[in-house]
N, C-alpha and C positions, 0 to 999 in steps of 0.2 A: 752641361745640359744633356738631357736624355732624349734619345730618338724613340718615337712611338710609331708603331704600325697600326693604323686605324682601319678597321674593316669597312668596306663600302660596297655599294651596288652600282653597276653601270647605268648610265643614262643612255637612252636610245637616240638622242638628238645632238650628239657632239661630233658631227661630221663637219670639218672645216670647209669653208667656201673658197672663193677666189683669193681672199686675204685673211685667212684665219677663221676662228669661230666667233660669230656675231649673233647676239641674242638681246632681248630686252633685259634690262637690269634685274627685274624680279626673277628671271630664269637663273641668272648667275647667283642670286641670293639663296637659292635652294641649298639645303644641307649637302655638303661635300661636292657640289657641282664644280666649283673652281678647283678644289683640291684634286678631283678626279682628272680634270683636263690637264692641269699642270703636271701631275704625276705621269700621265700618258705621254706628254711631250718629253719629259725627262727620260722616261724609259726608252724612248726612241733616239736618244743621243748616245752613240757609242763612244767609248773611251772618255767618258765624262769625269772619271776619277782624277782629281788633281787639276782639272781644267778651269778656265775662266768663263763666266757667263755674264752677259750684259742684260740689264733690266731697267725698264722705264716705260712711261706712257704719256698720254696727252693731258692728264690731269682731270679727266672727267670723273663723275660720280662713281665711286668704288675703287678708283685708281690706287689710293693709299692703302686701303685694306688688302687689295689683291697683291700689291707689292710686298706687304708684310708676310702674307701667306706664302707667296712664291719664295721669298728669302728663306723661310723656315723649311720648306720642302727641299729647296736646293741644298741647304746645309745638311739635311738628312740623307742626301743621295750622292755625297762624295765630291761635290765641287770644292775646289780649293779657294776660289775667289769669285765674288760677284761685284761688278761695277754697276752702281745704280745712280741715276741722275738725282741731283738735289731736289728734295720735295717729291721724289718719285717721278720727276719729269724728264723726258727725253723725246724730242721730236723723232719721227720715224727715220728721216734721213740722217739725223745726228746719231741715232742708235746704230745705223749701218756703218757710219763713219767710225764710231767707237769700237765696234766689233772688229773692223778691218785693221784699225791702227794698233789695237792692243792684242791682236792674235787670239781673240776669244773663240771658243768652240761654237758660239752662236749667241742668240739673244731672244728674250721673251719680251714682246712689245704689247702693251696694254692699250688698245684703242679700237674704236669703231669708225675711225677716220672722219669722214664728213657727216656721219649720222648724228642726230641730236643726242644730247646728254641729259643728266639729271636723274632723279629717282625713277621716273617713268620713261626714261630714254633708253639708249642702247649702250652696250658694252661689248668689248671684244678682246680676244687674246690670240696672238699669232706667234709663230716661231720663225726666226730668221737664222739661216745656217752660217757657217764660218766665212763664207764670202760676203756676208752682210746682207744678202738678199732673202726674199721670202722663200720658205721651204718649197721645193718642187713637189709635184703631185705624188711622186713615189713616197716622199716623207709624210705628207699630209694623209695619204692613204694608210700608212703604217700607224700614224697617231690615231686615226679614227678606229682602226682595228684594235689598237691597244685599249681605247676607251671601252670597247665592248667586252673585253676580257678581264678588266681590272677588278680585283677583289679586295685590294687594300692600297692605301697610300702611306708614305713614310714622312714624318714631320718632326722637327725639333720643337719641343715644348719650351716656351719661355716668353718673356715680355717683348713687346714691340720695340723696334730700334728707332733711334733718332734719325730721321731722314733729312732733316733740315740743316744739319751741321756737316760741312765738308770735312772729310777725314776717314780714318779706318777704325773699325771695331771688329770684335770677334763674335761669331754666332756659332756655338759649338766648335767644331774644328775648321770652320770656314771664315775667311776674311771678307768683310763687307766694306767696300770702299765707296763712300758717297762722293760723287765727283761733280764739278761744275758742268752742267749740261751743255753749256755754250762753248767752252774753251777749245775742245778738240775740233769742233765744227768750224769755229772761227779761224783756227790755224789752217785748216784745209782750204777754206775760201780764199785766204791770203795767197795761197799757191796758185789759184786758178784765175782770180779776178784782178784787174788793175785797180787796186784800192786808191792809189794816188790820183789817177785820172778821175775817179768818181768823187773823191774828196774835193778836187778842184771844181768839179761840176756843181756841187752843192755850194761851195764858197762863192761861185759866180751868180748865185741867186736861184738856182734850180730848186723847184718845190715839188714835193710828191706827198701822197697819202697812202699809207699801207695799213689795211684793215686786218688785224690779227684775229678778229672774230672771237675775242675772249678765249682764245685757245692757246696751244702750246708755243706757237711761233712768236708770241709777244716778247718774251725775254731775248730771243735771238735778234729780232728786229730792233728792239731798243738798243741792244749792245752794238749792233753793226751800223744801222742807219743813223741813229742819233748819237751813239757813242763814238764810233770810229769815223764816220763820214762827216759828222757835224751837222746833220740835217736839223732843221729848226724843231724845237720842242712841239709836240703835237703831231709830228709827222706820222707816228705810229698810233693808230686808233684801236681801241678795245685791246690794249696790250697786256692786260692782266689775265692769266688763265683762270677760268672759273669752272666749277664742277658741272654747271648746267649751260656753259657757254653764254652766260648772260641771258638765258631764255631764248637764244636764237639758234637757228640751224646753221652749223659751221661749214657750209658748203660754198666755196667762192665762185659765185655766178651772179648774173644781174638780178636774179630774183632774191636770193638770200643775202647778198651784199648790196641791197637796194640803195641805201644812203650814199655809199661810195659811188655807185654807178650813177645815181642822180647828180651828184656833185660833178662828176667827170663830164657829164653831158650839159652842164650849166655854164653860164658865162664866167663863173668864179672858179672854173676848173684849174687845178695846179698842172704842172708839166707831165705828171704821170700818176696813175692810180693803180694800185695792186692789192692783192689780198691772198691769204693762204687759209687752209682749212684746219679742222680739228687737230690732226696730228702732224701738220706741216708738210705734207707731201704733195699737195695740190696748189695751183696758183691761178690767179685771174689777173690779166693785164688789160687796162683801159687807158687809151690815149685820150686827150681832150676831144670830146665829141665823137669818139670812135671806139667801140668795143672790139678787142682783138680776140678772135676765136682761138681756142687752144690749138686747133689744127694749124691755123695761120702762124700763131706764135712759134710753134715747133719748127715750121718751115723757115721762118725768118731767122731764128736762132741758128739753124743749120747753115743758112746762107752766110751768116756774119760771125759765126763763132770764132773764126780766126783772129778777130779783133781782141779777144781775151787771151792773156798770156798762156793759160793752160791748154789752149787749142790752136796756138799759133802755127803749129806744124800741119794743120789740116785734120780732116776726119777720115778714119778708116772706113767707115760706113755708117748708115743710119737705119733705124727701124721704127715702125709705128704699129700700133694695134690695128687689127683689120677694120674696125668701124671708123677709125680716124681718117679724115679726108686725104686725098691723094696729093695734096699740096707738097708734102715732103718728098714724094717721088720725083716731082719736077725739079726740085733743087738738086737731089742726088744725081739725076741725069745730067744736069749742067756741070756738076763737079766731077763727073766720071767715077762715082763711087757706088757701091751696092746699096740697095734699099730693101729691107726685109719687112714682111708683113706677118705679124704674129697674132695669136689669140689675145683677148683681153686678159689682163693680169700681169703685173710687173715681173713675176717669176719667169715668164717666157723670154724676157730680155736677158736674164742672167747668163744663160749659156753663150749667147752672142757676145756679151760684154767680156765674160771670162776668157773666151777664145780670141779676143781682140778683133772680132769681125766688125764691130760697130763702136762708135764713140758717143753718139747722141741717140736718144730714143724718146718716145712719148706716146701718150694716149689722148684721145679727144676729150676725156673726162677731166681735163685740166692737170694732167700729170706729165711732167717733163723732167728729163734727167740726163746724166752722162755717165762715163766710166769712173767718175770720182767716188761714187758709192754704188750700191746695188738696190736703190730705191729711187722713186721719183722724189724730186726735191723742190718744194715751192719757193723757198727763199732764194735758192741758187738761181732759179729761172729769173727772178726779179733782179738779182745782181748781174746776171749776164745782160739783161735788157739795159740796166744802168751803164754797164761797160760799153755797150754799143752806142748809146746816146752820148756818152762822154767822149768817145773817140771820134765819132762821125760829126758831132756838133749839130746833128739834125733833130728836130722835134719828133716825138714818137709817132705822131700821125703821118709825118712825111716818110718815115721809115716804112710804115705799113703800105702807104700808097706807092712808094717806089718799088716795093716788092711786087705788088700787083701789076705795075706797069711792065716789069721785067718778066714775070712768070705767069701772068694771068691770075684770075681769082677763082678759088673753089668756094662758091657760096655754100653755106653749110648750116644745118640746124639739127637738133635732137629733140624728139618728142618722147617724154616719159609718161607711161601710164602706170602709176604707183598703186600698190596694194590691191591689185585685181585678183580675182579668184584664180587660184593656182591651176585648177583643172581647166578653166577657160583658157588660160595662157598656154597650157600644154596642147589643147585642141587647136589653137591658132597656129602654133609652130608646126604641129603635125600636118595641118592642112596646107601650109606653105610648102613643106617638104614634098608632099604628095603630088604637087603640081609643077615642081621644078622642071621636069623633063619636057613638059609641053609649053613652057613659057617662051623660049627663044623664038623670035620671029613674030610674036604676038604684038599687036598695036593697042595701046591704051591712050585714047585722046591723041595728043601730038607726039607721044613717045613710043618707041619700038624697042622691045626687049632684045638685047644683043646676047646676053648670057645670064644664067641663073644657076646657083649652086649652094650647097651647104658647106661652109668653110671648113676645110680639113688641113691641119698644120703638120708638116713633117719637119722636125727640128734638124737644121743642117749640121748641127754639132754631134748630137748623139743618136739621131735617127728616130727618136720617139715620136709617136703619132698622137695627136689630139684632134678628135673628130667632133662634129656637130657644134661648131663654135659660132654659128650665126648664119642666117640665110642672106645671100647677096643677090641682088637683082641689078644688073647693069644695062643701061639703055644706049642705043646708038647715038643719041644726042649728047653724049658725054655727061650723063647723069647717073646716079646710083642710089639705091635704097638698101639698107641693111636692117634686118630684124634680129633682135637678140634678147634673151631673158637675162636680167642682171643677177649676179650672185652676191650683191652687197646689202640687200635689204634684209629686214628681220620680220616682216609681216606680209603674208600673201606672196604675190609675185609682182615683179616690175618688168614691164615690157618696154624696151628701148627701141625706137625707130629712128635711124640715122638717115638723113636726106641731104644730098649734095648735087650740085651742078656746076660745071666748069664754064667760065666765060673768059675770052681773051681780047675781044674787041675793045679798043680804048674807050668807046662811048658806052660800054656795058660793065664797067668796073665798079661803079658806085651807085647801083640801083638798089631799091629797097629789097632786103633779103626775102621777105615774104612774097614779094611780087615775082622774083626770079624762080622761087621754089614752089610756088602755088601749084603748077601743073604736076610736079613730082609728088608733092604731098597728097594730092587727090588720087593719084595712081597708087601710092603707098597704102592709103586707107582702103581703096577698092580691092587691091590684090589680097590683102590679109583679112578683109571683112572685119575690121577692128571694132566698129560700133556694134555690130550684131553679136559678136562673140564675147566682148568684154562689157558691154552695156555702157561704154564711155563714148560720148560724142566728141569730147575734147581731151587732150592730154592733161595730166596733172601739172606738168611743168614743161615749158618750152625754153630751150637754151640754144 
């Protein structure tokens, strides 16, 4: 097969965000758009000649086509071998697992995570480095710079490959190995989780529902929950990956996983409800009659991880993204281990994990993980929950309430204002930053500001500095508001407002969330003048 150098012109919108390049599908369908970005990634991989690359995605619209294109570009650029998931599928945590297990130089993951799919939906491409984690900012900056200087891309001309048959084939001088997307991940889970205890749990009549949201986690959940553990058929809902995710938004929260959420709050609720997102890195946990916030779930897993074989020796430390509630910090204090606060974006956990400073980490946006891979891992979080339930013998709702009784409760909510005008969002954040110095000591209603800042992170491993990561306002009444612009949307801007308040009195642990947080919500809106600046009187989504 011949290698062709195809002349091209740079696009000016190929700057990766917090997790790769995400755009609407029609943007990626522009001539040379995919080829340009893939070539830019590959140009920024040193020592790629003779190396192994991992490739796969969440199965959304364009996934197969971009897999084929990427294979042909990889073959033209000196890679010796590419491991690609059968059907072009690999969940994001499974891709990290495969990179690490096979000593790959990195991986190209095709996903827009929890964003909608289909011809009018979103698509995404990101690069994970040899540690299995998302590329750090130095690498994504280099990729962006390369996209601006690109004048040609190299590609092998030839027919598409069979992605559905496991085995090896040749593409030019490169070997393409189509692998079982579940096998390596399943083997890793067996090392971490007490499979025997969970199998006995299901054999004893335990029932759950796992909503794969017509996304990539379906095959993994079928294989593990129903195949290995023997859960009853029908335990996995929406378990076949679809290019448009069945027309649904594959974000595991009470809004987009409404049917599961409604079931869990009904008299017919099984013992546990769970869900994962488009690429398998997020999770939702619902106990009968009780939604478990991602912040609480992270804290509970940290407190009880020692019950799983992979964490029996305890935790070196824990970390959370800055907007995540402080529930994890309280657990860390009780365990006598360090707790780190990082910017949003899983790549910031990578240095801490690689340095052995932490074992568990998570984000409020339903991402939880550990040192087993360098990505958040939705199904792993569900398996850890099952491990805890199997060993303790307690119902999920009792595990949550027991945690509150011991540590207190961080009432928490997130208000998303989606697709607002970008300039309006910028003015809102600039207005907040301008008043930070004057806020401490100011009283709003029943709340008094204790501290206010624009979060700045200094990496404890390499000393790198990441500034302007969100405005934090902390109140003397043990409440907090965080304002941040999201980097995962593809249209306009998304303002996220995170609101929390801590309660420890026994008679204040099961109050309505909206009631406890109402005074803080009012102050959050007033401080930022959200309605006037965005034109929105209500959030698009409340989680």
